[in-house]
Structures are given as C-alpha cells and as structure tokens.
N, C-alpha and C positions, 0 to 999 in steps of 0.2 A: 165341090162336085160330089154328087151322090154316087157311091159304088154299089154294085149288085153282084150276087153270087147265085148259083143254082143248086137245087137239090132235086134228085130224081131217083127212080128205081130202074135198074137195068132190066132187059128182057128176061134174064135168068133169075130175077127177084132180089138182086144185090142192091142195097141202098147206097147211093153215091152223093157226093157233094163236090162242087167245083173247088179246085186247088188254087184258083186265081179269082180276082175280082174284076168285074167288067163295068163299062159304062152301060147305060140303059139300052142303046141301040145294039151293041155287041152282045149283051145278055139275051136280047130277043132273037138275034141271029143264032146264038148257041141253042136256044130253046127250039128253034126250027130244026136244027140238026138233030137234036134229041128226039123230036117228034118223028122225023124221018127214020131214025134208028129204032123206033117203036118203044122208046122208054115210056114209063108211066109216072104219074104223080109229080110231074115237072112243076117246080115252083121257082120263081124269081124272087129273091129275098134281098132287101136292103142290108148292107153291111157297112161298118165303119172301117176306116183304113187300118190294116193290120189284123182284122178279124175275118174269119170265114166260118160258115155254118158247118156243123157236124152232120154226117149222114143220118137220116132218120131210120129208126128201127122198123123192120118189116111189120106189117099189121099181124097181130096174133102171136108175136114173139115174146110177149110179157107173161 
C-alpha cells in the first residue's frame, strides 16, 4: 500500500508538513480541510513507511 503525506503553508506563512502518513483517500480529505483553512501550496507527496517530508522553506527565504 502506498502512503502519502502533505506539505503546505499556513495562512500566516509558516511552512508545514504532516506528522503522519495517510492513504490516498484520507490524504485528499486532509487536503480539502487545508483548502478550507486557506492554506496555500498544498501538495500530496508519496512517502515510504517510516519517512515523512520536511516543511518547505518559504519562497524568498534563501
């Protein structure tokens, strides 16, 4: 079974990443919740068991 995680940026500009892995359907439901919360840059990314993505640096922070 493929696992998925999410990365996004909060409304206040803080980059975030999910702390848990989801199945595809649940990841899409979480994405819908983040859209409702007005998060931006939401991505569903495939992950391996035991691995999770790091939050992405805000644009222009380098």
